[in-house]
N, C-alpha and C positions, 0 to 999 in steps of 0.2 A: 840501257836495255829497256824496251817498252814492255810492261806486264801484259799477259794475255788479256783479251777483251773481257771475259767473264770476271776476272779478278779486278780489272779497272772499274767495271760497273759496280762491283761490290764495294770498292773503296769509296766511290762517289756517293753511294747510298749511305754509307756509314758517316761520311762527312756531313751530308745533308741532315741526318738524324741528330748528330752532335750539335750542329749550328742551330737547329730548331729547338733543341733542349735548352741551350744557352739563352735564346731569345725568350722562351717561355718562362725561364727562371727569373729573368730580369724584368718581366712585365707584370705589374700588379694585377691581381684578380679583379674582375669587374665587380662593382658593388662594395669594395672594401672602403673603409673610412679613409679620408684624406690624411688623417693623422692616426696611423695604425696603433700607436702606443696609447691612445686615449680610449678608455673603457666607455661603455654605454651605461654602466650602473656602478654606484659606489655606496658602500656603507661607511658613512662619515663617522658615526658613533652608533652605539647599540640602539639608540632611539632616533637616529637621523639617517634617512636613505635618500639618495639622489639618483635619478635616471634621466637619460636624454629622451625628450619627446620629439624633437625636430632639430635641424642644424641650428645651433646657438640658443636652444631653449631647453632648460632642465627643469624637471619636476622634483621638488623636494617634499618629502613626507616626514613629519616629526610626530613623535608620540607624547601625549600628555603624561603627567605624573599620576600617581595613585588616586589623587583627588578627582580626576576625570577618567579613571579606569584605563589609562594608557591609550586613550582614543586618538586615532591618527588624524592629522590635519595636513592638507596640501598647500603648497605655494609654488611659485616659480622663481628661477634665477635665469635671467636673460642676458646673454652676451651683447655688449654694445661697444664694438671696436676693441680697444685694449682694456675696457672696463666692463662692469656688470651692474645690473639693476635687480634688486630683490622685490618680488611681489609677495607680501606677507612674509613672516620671518620666524615662524615657530611659536611655541607656547611660552617661551621664556628667554631671558637674556643669553643663557648658555647656548641654546639652539642657534640664536642669531650669530653669536661669536664664532661658533664652529662652522656655520655656513659661510661666513665671511672668510675664515681661515682657509676653508676648502677652495673657495673661489680664487683666492690669492695664490695659494701654493700649488693647486692642481690645475686649475684652468689658466692661471697666470693672468687673471682679469679681476682685479680688486673691485669690491662693491663700492660704488660712488654715490648711489642714491637708492631709495626704497619707497614703496607705496603700500599703504594698508587699505584693505577693501571694505572694512567696517570696524566698529569699535570693540567687538568682542575679543576676549583674551587670546583666542587661537589665532588672531590676526595681529594684535598689538603687543603681545607678550614680549617680543624681542626688541621693541622700540628702544628701551634704555641702552642697550648695547651699541646701537648705531649712534644715538645721540652723544654717548660718551666719547665717541671717536670723531665727532663733528660731521657725521654723514647726514645729509638732509633726508628726512622721512616725511612723505607727503600723504595727506588724507583730506577728505572734504572738511570744510569748516564745521559741518554738522557732526562729523566723526570726532573731531577734537572736542567739541562741546559735550557730546555724549560720554566720551571716554573720561573726561574730567569729572562729570557728574557721577559716574559709576565707579570712580576710583581705579580706572584702567590706565595703563601707560598712554600718554597723549602724544600723537604725532605733531611735531612743532611746525611743520610746513604745510601750506594750504595748496590744494589743487582745485581747479574749477570743475563743474559737473561734466564738461566735455573739453578735454585738453590733451595735446600731445606731450609726452614726457619721455624724452630720449627716444628709444626704439619702439615705444608703445603708445597707444591711445587709451586714455582713461575716460569712462563713460558712466554717468549715473542714469539708469533707465527708469528710476522711480522706486518707491518702497517695495519691499518683498520680505525676505528673511529678516531684514532690519530696515529702519527708516533711512539709513545712510549707505546701503550696499551699492558698491560700484563694481563694474566689470573692467577687465584690462585686455586689450586686443593687440596682438603682435602680428601686424599685417604680413611681414615677410614669410612667416611660417603658416599663417592661417589658424593660429592657436588663440582661442578665447579663454581667459581665466574667468570663470563665472563665480568662483568662491562659493560661499554658503547660499547664495541666491539661486544656485542650480544644484539639483540633486543627482546623485550618480544612478546608473541604470539598475542597480540592485536595490535601491531604496524602496521601502514599502510605505513610508510615511514622510512627512515634511520635517521631522526632527524637532529641534528646539524652536518653539513658536512664542517664546516669552516676549520678544520684541518685534514679532512679525506683523505685517499688515496683509492678511490673507486676501482681503477684498481688492487691494491694489496690485497684488502680485501678478495675476494673469496679464494685465495690460502692460506691466513693466517687462514681462518676458516677451511680449509681442513687440514692444519697442526695441528690445535687444535684437530680436530676429530681423527686424526691418533695417536696423542701423548697421548690422554686420551680415549681409547676405552671403558673403564668401567664406564663412566659417568652415573649417575642416575638422578641427579638434576642439572639444569643449572640456575644460578641466573643472570639476566640481570642487567645493571646499573640502569634501571628505569622500573617499572612495575612488574608483577607477575612472580615468578619462574616457571619453567616448566621442561621438560626433554630434551634429545638430539635434539628433534624436533625444539628447538629454534635456534640451529645452522643452520638447514635446512631452517627455516623460514627467517633467516637473509640472507642466500644465495639467497633465492627467491626474497627478496626485492632488492638485488643488481642487479638482472637481469632486 
């Protein structure tokens, strides 16, 4: 028996609604992560925080001990296929060990190499943890020399002033915050790690100038700008990331 036409139309509308609901339920929302289970921020330890800056690029922030008033320092962890590269590695060996454990157990990308951006302890403090595991740690020859002279952990592997290192390019623009400060460029994301060579947008002064070359710093910043014209994100050694305006801000502080 054929149902009356109004009832047939109602049944067809109900079927259409049900089918649409199933389709919507099985289609991911636009803008969701390709791996929904992966968070964008992690508290690795009370003094170690990690957050995603761009696909495959993570900002790690570690807090110093009481001797440095728990001052925060930034670094990067960059995915490289099934492995990872550390750019700076915290204030001490424990920071480095816990960052490596997080990369292995959470990202499933064990750290296979690292680079330090100058010889100060907020950059080199974690070096012994990587060396103990046979992981290469790269720095300029000048960085190794200065670290040894000042009693800091020494990066055992040498990188040239302009060199590709896995997924990144390492570049020495000239002296600034320190005589050996390098920057690290991740082309795929447009992220430039400026380290302590670049000040954050909230900075009112240049910070620690004990090893700085204030006269050379402006020209070094200009070389950085010219060498990396496509920068989208700039990460300072301390404070919040920004854009290319952080280079301009640092230049303004130098005036």
